[in-house]
C-alpha positions as CSV (number, residue, x, y, z in Angstrom):
1,M,1.5,14.3,-33.2
2,L,-1.2,11.3,-32.6
3,E,-4.0,12.0,-35.5
4,V,-7.5,10.2,-34.1
5,S,-10.5,10.4,-36.0
6,D,-14.1,11.0,-35.2
7,N,-14.6,7.1,-35.1
8,E,-11.5,6.4,-32.7
9,I,-11.6,7.1,-29.3
10,P,-8.2,6.4,-27.0
11,E,-8.9,4.2,-24.4
12,S,-8.0,4.9,-20.9
13,F,-4.2,4.3,-19.7
14,D,-5.2,1.1,-17.4
15,P,-2.4,0.0,-14.8
16,F,-2.7,-3.3,-14.6
17,A,-3.1,-4.1,-18.2
18,E,0.2,-5.9,-18.5
19,A,-1.0,-8.2,-15.3
20,N,-4.6,-9.6,-16.9
21,V,-3.3,-10.2,-20.3
22,E,0.4,-11.8,-19.0
23,D,-1.3,-13.8,-16.6
24,N,-4.9,-12.8,-15.4
25,G,-3.7,-11.7,-11.5
26,A,-0.5,-13.3,-10.3
27,G,-0.9,-15.3,-7.7
28,S,-3.7,-17.0,-9.4
29,K,-2.0,-19.6,-11.9
30,G,0.5,-20.2,-9.4
31,N,3.2,-18.9,-11.2
32,G,4.3,-16.7,-8.3
33,Y,4.7,-13.1,-10.3
34,V,4.7,-9.9,-7.9
35,H,3.9,-7.3,-9.4
36,I,4.5,-3.6,-8.1
37,R,3.1,-0.5,-9.7
38,V,3.3,3.1,-9.3
39,Q,0.3,5.2,-10.3
40,Q,0.4,9.2,-11.0
41,R,-2.3,10.6,-8.9
42,N,-2.0,14.9,-9.1
43,G,1.4,16.8,-9.2
44,R,3.3,15.2,-7.5
45,K,1.8,13.0,-5.6
46,S,1.7,9.2,-6.5
47,L,0.7,5.4,-5.3
48,T,2.5,1.9,-5.4
49,S,0.9,-0.9,-5.3
50,V,2.0,-4.3,-4.5
51,Q,0.1,-7.2,-5.7
52,G,0.4,-11.2,-6.3
53,L,1.8,-12.1,-3.1
54,K,0.8,-16.2,-2.0
55,K,-2.6,-16.2,-0.2
56,E,-1.6,-17.7,3.0
57,F,0.9,-14.3,3.8
58,N,-1.1,-12.0,5.8
59,Y,-0.9,-8.6,4.4
60,N,-2.1,-6.9,7.2
61,K,1.7,-7.5,8.9
62,I,3.4,-7.3,5.9
63,L,1.6,-3.4,5.4
64,K,2.4,-2.6,9.3
65,D,6.2,-3.6,9.0
66,L,5.7,-1.9,5.1
67,K,4.5,1.5,6.6
68,K,7.2,1.6,9.7
69,E,10.4,0.8,7.3
70,F,9.4,3.5,4.7
71,C,7.5,6.2,7.3
72,C,4.5,6.1,4.4
73,N,0.8,5.3,4.9
74,G,-0.7,2.4,3.1
75,V,-4.0,0.3,3.3
76,V,-5.0,-3.4,1.8
77,V,-7.3,-3.1,-1.0
78,Q,-9.8,-6.1,-1.6
79,D,-10.7,-6.2,-5.4
80,S,-12.7,-8.6,-7.2
81,E,-10.4,-9.5,-10.1
82,L,-7.1,-9.1,-8.4
83,G,-7.3,-10.2,-4.6
84,Q,-5.8,-8.0,-2.0
85,V,-3.6,-5.6,-3.3
86,I,-1.3,-3.7,-0.9
87,Q,-0.9,0.7,-1.6
88,L,1.2,2.8,-0.5
89,Q,1.8,6.6,-0.3
90,G,4.5,7.2,-2.8
91,D,6.8,6.1,-5.2
92,Q,8.1,2.9,-2.8
93,R,9.1,0.6,-5.9
94,K,12.6,0.1,-5.1
95,N,12.0,0.0,-1.6
96,V,9.3,-2.5,-1.8
97,T,11.0,-4.7,-3.9
98,K,14.4,-5.0,-1.2
99,F,11.9,-5.6,1.4
100,L,10.3,-8.6,0.2
101,V,13.2,-9.7,-1.2
102,E,15.6,-9.6,2.5
103,A,12.6,-10.6,4.3
104,G,12.3,-13.8,2.3
105,I,8.8,-13.0,0.7
106,V,9.6,-13.4,-2.7
107,K,12.7,-14.1,-4.6
108,K,14.1,-11.6,-6.9
109,D,13.4,-13.2,-10.1
110,L,10.0,-13.5,-9.2
111,I,9.2,-9.5,-9.2
112,K,8.1,-7.6,-11.6
113,I,8.1,-3.9,-11.5
114,H,6.1,-1.9,-13.6
115,G,5.8,2.0,-14.1
116,F,6.9,5.0,-16.0
């Protein structure tokens, strides 16, 4: 069991912490990594986020194709630090990875999958 003293407060879990430490916003440094994460919401609900796609892609068209392909809802979120992030309902990590590789958007070795 984890023991915590009064002056040590555990930090909350940040699913984007790895990307900020590794490359500070995947697409901004030019290294080209695409991060695919899953976040647990409540109960069985989860959220898949795709971060680090190149800026020249039309995120809304990619989102439209993803939603149609996987029968789920989604949205493009504008974040001040991370840029544009695609969010999809459900755990779609494997589906999104396969889709991005087959569509020729990203090479398989440039995708990093995070999650539980």
